[in-house]
C-alpha positions as CSV (number, residue, x, y, z in Angstrom):
1,M,-31.3,-12.6,12.5
2,Q,-30.4,-15.4,10.1
3,Y,-27.9,-15.7,7.4
4,L,-28.8,-16.7,3.9
5,K,-25.9,-19.1,3.2
6,A,-22.8,-20.5,4.7
7,R,-19.9,-21.2,2.5
8,A,-16.7,-23.1,3.4
9,L,-13.4,-21.5,2.5
10,A,-11.0,-24.4,2.5
11,D,-10.5,-25.9,6.0
12,S,-10.0,-22.7,8.2
13,A,-12.9,-20.3,7.4
14,I,-16.5,-20.0,6.8
15,T,-18.3,-17.2,4.9
16,F,-21.9,-16.3,6.0
17,D,-23.8,-14.5,3.4
18,F,-26.5,-12.0,4.8
19,A,-27.6,-10.2,1.8
20,R,-27.7,-10.4,-2.0
21,A,-27.1,-6.8,-2.8
22,V,-24.9,-3.9,-1.4
23,G,-26.9,-1.3,0.5
24,A,-27.9,0.0,3.8
25,E,-29.9,-3.1,4.8
26,A,-27.0,-5.4,3.9
27,S,-24.5,-3.0,5.8
28,A,-26.8,-3.2,8.9
29,L,-27.0,-6.9,8.9
30,V,-23.3,-7.5,8.3
31,H,-22.3,-4.9,10.8
32,A,-24.5,-6.5,13.5
33,A,-23.3,-9.9,12.9
34,Q,-19.7,-8.9,12.9
35,L,-20.0,-7.1,16.3
36,Y,-22.1,-10.1,17.9
37,L,-19.5,-12.6,16.7
38,K,-16.5,-10.5,18.0
39,Q,-18.1,-10.3,21.2
40,A,-18.9,-13.9,21.4
41,M,-15.1,-14.6,20.5
42,A,-14.1,-12.3,23.3
43,E,-16.4,-14.0,25.9
44,G,-15.1,-17.5,24.8
45,N,-18.4,-18.5,23.2
46,L,-16.8,-19.5,19.9
47,P,-13.8,-21.7,20.8
48,G,-11.5,-22.2,18.0
49,A,-12.5,-18.9,16.2
50,T,-9.5,-16.7,15.5
51,E,-10.8,-13.6,13.5
52,V,-14.0,-12.2,11.9
53,M,-13.9,-10.0,8.8
54,Q,-16.8,-8.2,7.2
55,A,-17.5,-7.3,3.5
56,F,-20.3,-5.7,1.8
57,C,-22.9,-8.6,2.2
58,S,-21.0,-11.2,4.2
59,V,-19.0,-12.1,7.3
60,T,-16.1,-14.6,7.3
61,L,-15.2,-16.3,10.3
62,H,-11.6,-17.7,10.6
63,Y,-10.8,-20.6,12.9
64,D,-8.2,-23.1,13.9
65,C,-9.2,-26.4,12.3
66,L,-7.3,-28.4,14.9
67,A,-9.5,-26.8,17.6
68,T,-13.1,-26.9,16.1
69,T,-15.0,-27.9,13.1
70,Q,-17.1,-26.0,10.4
71,A,-20.2,-27.9,11.4
72,T,-19.6,-26.9,15.1
73,L,-19.0,-23.2,14.3
74,I,-22.1,-23.0,11.9
75,A,-24.3,-24.3,14.6
76,Q,-22.9,-22.0,17.2
77,V,-23.3,-19.0,14.8
78,E,-26.9,-20.0,14.2
79,A,-27.6,-20.1,17.9
80,L,-25.7,-16.8,18.7
81,L,-27.5,-14.7,16.0
82,A,-31.0,-16.3,16.4
83,D,-32.1,-13.6,18.8
84,V,-30.4,-10.6,17.3
85,I,-32.5,-7.7,16.3
86,V,-30.9,-5.5,13.8
87,S,-31.4,-1.8,13.7
88,A,-32.0,-0.3,10.2
89,R,-30.0,2.8,11.0
90,P,-26.1,2.9,11.4
91,N,-24.7,2.4,14.8
92,G,-21.3,3.5,14.5
93,R,-19.7,6.9,14.7
94,V,-20.7,10.1,12.8
95,W,-18.0,12.1,10.9
96,D,-18.1,15.5,9.3
97,L,-15.1,15.4,7.0
98,P,-13.8,18.5,4.9
99,C,-13.7,18.2,1.1
100,C,-12.6,20.7,-1.3
101,Y,-14.5,20.4,-4.6
102,A,-12.6,23.1,-6.4
103,G,-10.0,23.4,-9.2
104,D,-7.4,20.7,-9.6
105,F,-9.0,18.8,-6.7
106,A,-12.0,17.9,-8.8
107,P,-10.7,17.0,-12.3
108,D,-14.1,15.2,-13.2
109,M,-16.5,17.8,-11.9
110,D,-17.0,19.7,-15.3
111,S,-17.4,16.7,-17.4
112,L,-19.9,15.3,-14.8
113,A,-21.8,18.5,-14.8
114,Q,-22.0,18.5,-18.5
115,R,-23.0,14.9,-18.6
116,L,-25.7,15.4,-16.0
117,A,-26.8,18.7,-17.3
118,V,-26.5,20.5,-14.1
119,D,-24.2,23.1,-12.5
120,P,-21.3,22.0,-10.6
121,A,-22.7,23.7,-7.5
122,E,-25.6,21.3,-7.7
123,I,-23.3,18.2,-7.7
124,V,-21.5,19.7,-4.6
125,A,-24.8,20.3,-2.9
126,Q,-26.2,16.8,-3.5
127,H,-22.9,15.2,-2.6
128,S,-22.2,17.2,0.5
129,Q,-25.7,17.0,1.8
130,T,-26.0,13.2,1.6
131,A,-25.3,11.3,4.7
132,L,-23.3,8.1,3.8
133,V,-22.7,4.9,5.5
134,V,-19.3,3.1,5.5
135,Y,-20.3,-0.2,4.0
136,A,-16.8,-1.9,4.1
137,L,-13.0,-1.1,4.0
138,G,-10.9,-2.5,1.2
139,F,-8.8,-2.2,-2.0
140,L,-6.4,0.0,0.1
141,P,-5.7,0.1,3.7
142,G,-8.3,2.5,5.3
143,L,-10.3,3.1,2.1
144,P,-14.0,3.3,2.8
145,F,-16.7,2.2,0.5
146,M,-19.6,4.5,1.3
147,G,-23.2,4.7,0.1
148,D,-25.8,5.3,-1.0
149,L,-25.6,8.2,-3.2
150,P,-28.6,10.0,-4.6
151,R,-29.8,8.2,-7.8
152,S,-28.7,11.4,-9.8
153,L,-25.1,10.7,-8.9
154,A,-25.2,7.0,-9.5
155,L,-22.8,6.8,-12.5
156,P,-20.7,4.0,-13.9
157,R,-17.0,4.0,-13.6
158,R,-14.8,6.0,-16.0
159,T,-14.2,4.3,-19.3
160,E,-10.5,5.1,-18.9
161,P,-9.1,4.7,-15.4
162,R,-6.3,6.8,-14.2
163,T,-2.9,5.3,-13.5
164,Q,-2.5,7.8,-10.5
165,V,-5.2,9.1,-8.3
166,P,-3.9,11.7,-5.7
167,A,-4.1,10.7,-2.0
168,G,-7.3,12.1,-0.4
169,S,-9.3,12.0,-3.6
170,V,-13.1,11.7,-3.0
171,A,-14.5,9.8,-5.9
172,I,-17.9,8.3,-7.0
173,A,-19.0,5.4,-9.0
174,N,-21.8,2.7,-9.1
175,G,-23.8,4.5,-6.4
176,L,-20.9,4.6,-4.0
177,C,-18.3,7.0,-2.7
178,V,-14.7,6.3,-1.8
179,I,-11.8,8.3,-0.4
180,Y,-8.3,7.1,-1.6
181,P,-6.0,7.2,1.4
182,W,-2.9,6.7,-0.9
183,V,-1.7,7.6,-4.4
184,S,-3.2,4.8,-6.4
185,P,-4.6,3.8,-9.8
186,G,-8.3,4.3,-10.0
187,G,-11.3,4.5,-12.2
188,W,-13.8,6.5,-10.3
189,H,-14.9,10.0,-10.9
190,I,-13.1,12.5,-8.8
191,L,-15.2,15.3,-7.3
192,G,-12.9,16.6,-4.6
193,N,-10.1,16.0,-2.1
194,C,-10.4,15.3,1.7
195,P,-7.0,16.3,3.5
196,I,-7.7,14.1,6.6
197,P,-5.4,11.1,6.8
198,L,-7.5,8.0,6.7
199,F,-4.7,5.5,7.7
200,D,-1.9,5.9,10.1
201,V,0.0,3.0,11.5
202,E,0.9,5.1,14.7
203,R,-2.6,5.3,15.7
204,E,-4.2,2.5,18.0
205,A,-6.7,2.0,15.3
206,P,-4.7,2.7,12.1
207,A,-7.8,3.1,9.9
208,L,-9.8,6.3,10.8
209,L,-13.2,5.0,9.6
210,A,-14.9,1.7,10.2
211,A,-17.8,-0.2,8.7
212,G,-21.0,1.2,10.3
213,D,-19.8,4.8,10.6
214,A,-21.7,7.6,9.0
215,V,-20.0,10.3,7.0
216,R,-21.0,13.6,5.6
217,F,-18.8,15.9,3.6
218,R,-18.3,19.7,4.4
219,A,-17.3,21.8,1.5
220,I,-14.3,23.8,2.1
221,D,-12.2,26.2,-0.2
222,A,-8.6,25.7,-1.3
223,D,-7.2,28.0,1.5
224,E,-8.8,25.8,4.3
225,H,-7.6,22.6,2.5
226,R,-4.1,24.1,2.4
227,D,-4.3,25.0,6.2
228,L,-5.3,21.5,7.2
229,V,-2.7,19.9,4.9
230,G,-0.1,22.1,6.8
231,Q,-1.5,20.8,10.1
232,V,-1.2,17.3,9.1
233,R,2.4,17.8,8.2
234,L,3.3,19.5,11.3
235,G,1.6,16.5,13.3
236,S,-0.7,19.0,15.0
237,L,-4.1,17.9,13.5
238,D,-6.3,15.4,15.6
239,P,-8.5,13.6,13.1
240,S,-10.9,12.9,16.1
241,M,-12.0,16.5,15.9
242,F,-14.0,15.6,12.8
243,M,-16.0,12.9,14.7
244,K,-19.2,14.6,15.7
245,A,-21.0,11.9,17.7
246,V,-21.1,8.2,18.5
247,Q,-24.5,6.7,17.7
248,P,-26.0,4.5,20.4
């Protein structure tokens, strides 16, 4: 595996670009690079490196400028990744997350159905039957950017963003899907609500999802949504129950 370009970020980080466009191929390359670089750091093969962070199409390697140099790290990264073979399929965990597509949980459903000239049930079917891949986390702690949606659901953002989007809102725009972990402003089309907490500082890994994970939504009714919210409030719900498998 080879990166496209290495870009210096001041004197303590380097960004390695692996793709020019967001998508499954970019996600696989970035995820593989991040895993191998983290492993190399743990094994002491990147002395001076302190942290590796991934984005949609790139990986950024932070380092101690008193312990190593940009040129040294670039050469080491090239050597480490030279023989890496990237799988085209996701290699993270597989999640089956509940989503209520009904009523107030889906404020944009009717307008989207009218815009797309389809029944709301068809939108639910297309969305819930699509296996999505977590490309990156960002914007809010634990918020997953997932793709790719079917072309029929690849819509631009709303012309008028909302000042408050409810926590758990499942929304789409630009061919991607997100779940808002917190109440937040947002300009994406809201199709439903997932009651499973995506971020909890009390967990060993606070963010429930990670880049490389696969996510499929399971349609639930308002009663099941209410029941799950109750379990969350009581502290009796274990989010790991929605993880169906770990991909090799």
